[in-house]
C-alpha positions as CSV (number, residue, x, y, z in Angstrom):
1,M,0.0,0.0,-0.3
2,I,1.1,3.6,-0.9
3,A,1.4,6.4,1.7
4,E,-0.8,9.1,0.8
5,P,1.2,12.6,2.0
6,D,-0.1,14.7,4.6
7,L,-2.5,17.0,2.7
8,P,-3.6,20.4,4.5
9,L,-7.7,20.6,6.0
10,N,-8.0,23.7,4.1
11,I,-7.8,24.5,0.9
12,S,-9.0,27.8,-0.2
13,V,-9.4,28.5,-3.7
14,S,-9.2,32.5,-5.4
15,S,-9.6,34.0,-8.9
16,R,-6.9,35.6,-10.9
17,S,-8.2,37.8,-14.0
18,S,-4.5,38.0,-15.3
19,A,-0.9,35.7,-15.5
20,S,0.9,38.7,-14.5
21,A,-1.2,38.6,-11.1
22,I,-0.1,35.6,-9.4
23,P,3.6,35.9,-8.8
24,G,6.6,34.4,-10.7
25,E,7.6,31.9,-7.9
26,A,4.4,30.2,-8.0
27,W,4.7,29.8,-11.8
28,T,8.0,28.2,-11.7
29,R,7.5,26.0,-9.0
30,L,4.6,24.3,-10.0
31,C,4.6,24.4,-14.1
32,P,7.3,22.5,-15.8
33,A,10.2,23.6,-17.6
34,G,9.5,24.7,-21.0
35,H,6.0,23.9,-21.3
36,P,4.6,27.4,-23.3
37,F,0.9,26.8,-22.8
38,L,2.0,27.2,-18.9
39,N,4.3,29.6,-18.8
40,A,3.7,32.6,-17.3
41,D,5.2,35.1,-19.6
42,F,3.7,33.7,-22.4
43,L,0.2,33.6,-21.3
44,A,0.9,37.8,-20.1
45,I,1.8,38.3,-23.1
46,V,-1.3,36.4,-24.8
47,E,-3.6,38.8,-22.5
48,R,-1.7,41.8,-23.0
49,H,-2.4,41.6,-27.0
50,G,-6.0,40.9,-26.6
51,A,-5.1,37.2,-28.5
52,A,-6.6,35.8,-25.2
53,A,-9.4,38.4,-24.3
54,P,-13.3,38.6,-24.0
55,E,-13.6,40.0,-27.1
56,S,-11.7,37.0,-28.7
57,G,-14.0,34.3,-27.0
58,W,-11.4,33.9,-24.3
59,T,-11.5,35.9,-20.5
60,A,-8.6,34.5,-18.3
61,R,-9.4,33.1,-15.1
62,H,-6.3,31.4,-13.8
63,L,-7.2,29.5,-10.5
64,V,-4.8,29.5,-7.5
65,A,-5.0,27.4,-4.7
66,S,-2.7,27.8,-1.1
67,S,-3.4,26.1,1.8
68,S,-2.1,27.0,5.3
69,F,1.8,25.0,4.7
70,Q,2.4,27.4,1.9
71,Q,4.2,30.8,2.5
């Protein structure tokens, strides 16, 4: 049997309206290196230039989950 890691009991989820509203260190820690579609810089550029904007049928809503264990 595989032991489950200790998981926090309380997790909060919030929404951010742009990639740049999420700290860069969070992106670096959680996203695979070299993955262009999860890269914060790529997403911020796409949003800033309107390719990912309501006018083009896209509304950014980045979900951020955090627990009391995160700094």
